[in-house]
C-alpha positions as CSV (number, residue, x, y, z in Angstrom):
1,M,38.4,-10.9,-13.5
2,S,38.0,-12.7,-10.2
3,F,35.8,-11.4,-7.4
4,Q,38.8,-10.5,-5.3
5,Q,40.3,-8.5,-8.2
6,A,37.0,-6.8,-8.7
7,L,36.9,-5.8,-5.1
8,R,40.4,-4.3,-5.2
9,K,39.7,-2.4,-8.4
10,H,36.2,-1.0,-7.8
11,A,35.7,1.1,-4.6
12,S,32.0,1.5,-5.3
13,L,31.6,-2.3,-5.3
14,R,33.4,-2.5,-1.9
15,W,31.4,0.3,-0.2
16,G,28.2,-1.0,-1.7
17,I,28.8,-4.5,-0.3
18,V,29.7,-3.0,3.1
19,L,26.6,-0.8,3.3
20,V,24.2,-3.5,2.1
21,S,25.7,-6.1,4.4
22,I,25.3,-3.8,7.4
23,V,21.6,-3.1,6.5
24,V,20.9,-6.8,5.9
25,L,22.5,-7.9,9.2
26,F,20.7,-5.2,11.1
27,S,17.4,-6.0,9.6
28,V,17.7,-9.8,10.1
29,A,19.2,-9.8,13.5
30,G,17.9,-6.6,14.9
31,P,14.4,-7.7,16.1
32,W,16.1,-10.6,18.0
33,L,18.7,-8.4,19.6
34,A,16.3,-5.6,20.5
35,P,15.7,-5.4,24.3
36,H,12.0,-4.7,23.7
37,D,9.2,-5.8,21.4
38,A,8.5,-3.6,18.4
39,F,4.8,-3.3,19.1
40,T,4.7,-3.0,22.9
41,S,4.3,0.4,24.4
42,N,6.1,0.9,27.7
43,P,5.5,4.4,29.1
44,E,6.7,3.5,32.5
45,R,10.3,3.0,31.3
46,A,10.3,4.9,28.0
47,M,8.8,8.2,29.0
48,T,10.7,11.1,30.6
49,D,9.3,13.4,33.3
50,A,8.5,15.9,30.6
51,L,6.2,13.3,29.0
52,L,8.6,12.8,26.1
53,P,10.0,9.5,24.8
54,V,13.4,8.6,26.2
55,G,16.5,9.2,24.0
56,P,19.2,6.6,23.1
57,S,20.4,4.7,26.1
58,I,21.5,1.3,27.1
59,E,18.0,0.0,27.5
60,Y,16.8,1.8,24.4
61,P,19.8,1.9,22.0
62,L,17.9,4.2,19.5
63,G,15.5,5.7,21.9
64,A,11.7,5.3,21.9
65,D,9.0,6.6,19.6
66,R,6.0,8.8,20.4
67,L,4.1,5.9,21.6
68,F,7.0,4.8,23.8
69,R,7.9,1.8,21.7
70,D,11.5,0.6,21.0
71,M,12.9,2.4,18.0
72,F,15.7,-0.2,17.5
73,A,13.2,-3.0,17.1
74,R,10.8,-1.0,14.9
75,L,13.6,0.2,12.7
76,A,15.0,-3.3,12.2
77,L,11.5,-4.7,11.5
78,G,10.9,-1.9,9.0
79,G,14.2,-2.9,7.4
80,R,13.0,-6.4,6.8
81,L,9.9,-5.1,5.1
82,S,11.8,-2.6,3.0
83,L,14.3,-5.2,1.8
84,L,11.6,-7.7,1.1
85,I,9.5,-5.2,-0.9
86,G,12.6,-3.8,-2.7
87,I,14.1,-7.1,-3.7
88,A,10.8,-8.8,-4.6
89,A,9.5,-5.8,-6.6
90,S,12.8,-5.5,-8.5
91,A,12.6,-9.2,-9.3
92,I,9.1,-8.8,-10.7
93,A,10.1,-5.7,-12.7
94,A,13.3,-7.4,-14.0
95,T,11.3,-10.5,-15.1
96,V,8.6,-8.5,-16.9
97,G,11.0,-5.9,-18.3
98,G,13.5,-8.6,-19.5
99,L,10.8,-10.6,-21.2
100,V,9.4,-7.5,-23.0
101,G,12.8,-6.2,-23.9
102,I,14.1,-9.5,-25.4
103,V,11.0,-10.1,-27.4
104,S,10.8,-6.5,-28.6
105,G,14.5,-6.3,-29.5
106,Y,14.5,-9.6,-31.3
107,A,11.4,-8.9,-33.3
108,A,12.4,-5.3,-34.3
109,G,12.9,-4.9,-38.0
110,K,11.7,-8.3,-38.9
111,K,8.8,-9.1,-41.2
112,G,5.7,-9.2,-39.0
113,G,7.7,-8.3,-35.9
114,S,8.0,-4.6,-36.3
115,I,4.3,-4.2,-35.3
116,L,5.0,-6.1,-32.1
117,D,8.1,-4.1,-31.4
118,S,6.4,-0.8,-32.1
119,S,3.4,-1.7,-29.9
120,L,5.5,-2.7,-26.9
121,M,7.8,0.3,-27.2
122,R,4.9,2.7,-27.5
123,L,3.5,1.2,-24.3
124,V,6.9,1.7,-22.6
125,D,7.0,5.3,-23.9
126,V,3.6,6.1,-22.5
127,G,4.5,4.6,-19.1
128,L,7.9,6.5,-19.0
129,S,6.1,9.8,-19.8
130,F,4.6,9.7,-16.3
131,P,6.8,10.3,-13.2
132,F,7.5,7.0,-11.5
133,L,6.0,7.8,-8.1
134,L,2.9,9.4,-9.7
135,L,2.4,6.2,-11.7
136,V,2.9,4.1,-8.6
137,M,0.3,6.1,-6.6
138,A,-2.2,6.0,-9.5
139,I,-2.0,2.2,-9.8
140,G,-1.9,1.8,-6.1
141,A,-5.1,3.7,-5.7
142,L,-6.9,0.9,-7.6
143,L,-5.5,-1.8,-5.3
144,D,-5.6,-2.7,-1.7
145,R,-2.4,-1.0,-0.4
146,T,-2.7,-2.5,3.1
147,T,-0.9,-5.8,2.1
148,V,2.7,-6.5,1.1
149,A,1.5,-8.5,-1.9
150,S,-0.6,-5.6,-3.3
151,L,2.4,-3.2,-2.8
152,L,4.7,-5.6,-4.6
153,V,2.2,-5.7,-7.6
154,T,2.0,-2.0,-7.6
155,L,5.7,-1.4,-7.7
156,G,6.5,-4.4,-9.9
157,V,4.1,-3.5,-12.7
158,T,5.4,0.1,-12.8
159,G,9.1,-0.6,-12.5
160,W,9.7,-2.7,-15.6
161,L,9.5,0.1,-18.1
162,G,13.1,1.3,-18.0
163,T,14.4,-2.3,-17.8
164,A,12.6,-3.2,-21.0
165,R,14.2,-0.4,-22.9
166,I,17.7,-1.2,-21.7
167,V,17.3,-4.9,-22.4
168,R,15.9,-4.2,-25.9
169,A,18.9,-2.1,-26.8
170,K,21.2,-4.9,-25.7
171,T,19.2,-7.5,-27.6
172,L,19.4,-5.4,-30.8
173,T,23.2,-5.7,-30.6
174,I,23.3,-9.4,-29.8
175,R,20.8,-10.7,-32.4
176,D,23.1,-9.7,-35.3
177,L,26.2,-11.4,-34.0
178,D,27.7,-14.3,-35.9
179,Y,26.7,-17.1,-33.6
180,V,23.0,-16.0,-33.5
181,L,23.0,-15.7,-37.3
182,A,24.5,-19.2,-37.5
183,A,21.8,-20.6,-35.2
184,R,19.2,-19.1,-37.5
185,A,20.9,-20.6,-40.6
186,L,20.9,-24.0,-38.9
187,G,17.1,-23.8,-38.5
188,Q,16.9,-23.5,-34.7
189,Q,13.5,-22.5,-33.4
190,Q,13.1,-18.9,-32.3
191,I,12.4,-19.8,-28.7
192,V,15.6,-21.9,-28.6
193,I,17.6,-18.9,-29.9
194,L,16.1,-16.6,-27.4
195,W,16.7,-19.0,-24.5
196,K,20.2,-20.3,-25.4
197,H,21.8,-17.4,-27.2
198,I,20.1,-14.1,-26.3
199,L,19.1,-14.5,-22.7
200,P,22.6,-15.6,-21.4
201,N,24.1,-12.5,-23.0
202,V,21.6,-10.0,-21.5
203,I,21.5,-11.5,-18.1
204,G,24.4,-9.3,-16.9
205,T,22.6,-6.2,-18.0
206,L,19.4,-7.4,-16.5
207,L,21.1,-8.2,-13.2
208,V,22.7,-4.7,-13.0
209,S,19.4,-3.1,-13.8
210,A,17.6,-5.1,-11.1
211,T,20.2,-4.3,-8.5
212,L,20.0,-0.6,-9.2
213,S,16.2,-0.7,-9.1
214,I,16.2,-2.2,-5.5
215,G,17.1,1.2,-4.1
216,Q,14.5,2.9,-6.2
217,M,11.8,0.5,-5.0
218,I,12.7,0.9,-1.4
219,L,12.7,4.7,-1.8
220,A,9.3,4.5,-3.5
221,E,7.8,2.3,-0.7
222,S,9.2,4.8,1.8
223,V,7.6,7.7,0.0
224,L,4.2,5.9,-0.2
225,S,4.4,5.2,3.5
226,Y,5.4,8.8,4.3
227,L,2.3,10.0,2.3
228,G,0.1,7.6,4.2
229,V,-0.8,5.3,1.3
230,G,1.6,2.5,2.1
231,L,1.2,-0.4,4.6
232,S,-1.3,0.3,7.3
233,P,-0.2,1.0,11.0
234,P,1.0,-0.5,13.3
235,T,3.2,-2.2,10.7
236,P,6.6,-0.3,11.1
237,T,7.9,1.1,7.8
238,W,10.7,3.6,7.4
239,G,8.5,6.1,5.5
240,A,5.8,6.0,8.2
241,M,8.4,6.4,11.0
242,L,9.9,9.4,9.1
243,Y,6.4,11.0,8.9
244,E,5.8,10.4,12.6
245,G,9.1,11.9,13.6
246,Q,9.0,15.1,11.5
247,D,6.9,17.0,14.1
248,S,9.2,16.1,17.0
249,Y,12.6,16.6,15.4
250,T,13.5,19.5,17.8
251,L,12.5,17.6,21.0
252,A,13.3,14.1,19.9
253,P,15.6,14.3,16.8
254,W,16.3,10.5,16.8
255,L,12.7,9.9,15.6
256,L,13.6,11.6,12.3
257,A,17.3,10.8,12.1
258,C,17.1,7.0,12.5
259,P,14.7,6.2,9.6
260,A,16.3,8.9,7.4
261,A,19.7,7.4,8.0
262,A,18.4,3.9,7.3
263,I,16.8,5.0,4.0
264,V,19.9,6.9,2.8
265,A,22.3,4.0,3.7
266,T,20.2,1.4,2.0
267,V,19.5,3.3,-1.2
268,L,23.1,4.4,-1.4
269,G,24.4,0.9,-0.7
270,F,22.4,-0.8,-3.5
271,N,23.2,2.0,-5.9
272,L,27.0,1.7,-5.2
273,F,26.7,-2.1,-5.5
274,G,24.9,-1.8,-8.8
275,E,27.4,0.6,-10.2
276,G,30.3,-1.6,-9.1
277,L,28.6,-4.6,-10.6
278,R,28.1,-2.9,-13.9
279,D,31.8,-2.0,-14.1
280,V,32.7,-5.6,-13.4
281,L,30.2,-7.2,-15.8
282,D,30.7,-4.6,-18.5
283,P,34.3,-3.2,-18.3
284,K,34.1,-1.6,-21.7
285,G,31.1,0.5,-20.6
């Protein structure tokens, strides 16, 4: 199936691409197109006579925040951070989860391999027994959460568990196919079989899982920022902006509506894109 045929057939793929494209374009070009700097407070032009931030206008397309800074610029800059964290953390989780899933699935049921498979899966079971956000907060408490790198580590090392289980199930199916059995009979090394025969056939499943987890990672980062345990101010994040705007939603509703809409659109876009990608790569499913 060509890409054009997939777009015509799967509405979720079309809408996912549209939403993701809008968010990416806004996040990349927004800080350059914004009329004001994201960190500069301008009470002379961004404050009303009632000492409130100005609402959406030509000069401030999305209004100003409580410190009289440009919401448009801050929302776009926060989008850059959210996309960076979501994509990078998903890549880390997919790499770790894919490696664990392939090794565990290929070793399952083999002489000497069952212990490795059981050990890895029991580790996954223990990790999945905790709510994802609770696990993220617990591990994040041990790290310096004020940097993007530490946040990536926190999300990455907690997001691979579900991916590992999915990839293991796919590997269990593939390892008993005829061409894999033939490769074993020809005496190919295990690492060669894993690299040339197993990995190419699970890459689609791994790609779909990683795409779907991007939205989860962005949502997790927003929740951490909302709770005050994410990136430190004045770095603009959607979760922190949501927290700052919740007390002023009656007087300045754009402070709450803008970051909330950005989070919903981004998470929904990546989820729709992942669902459409799964239908394209696995039509039987």
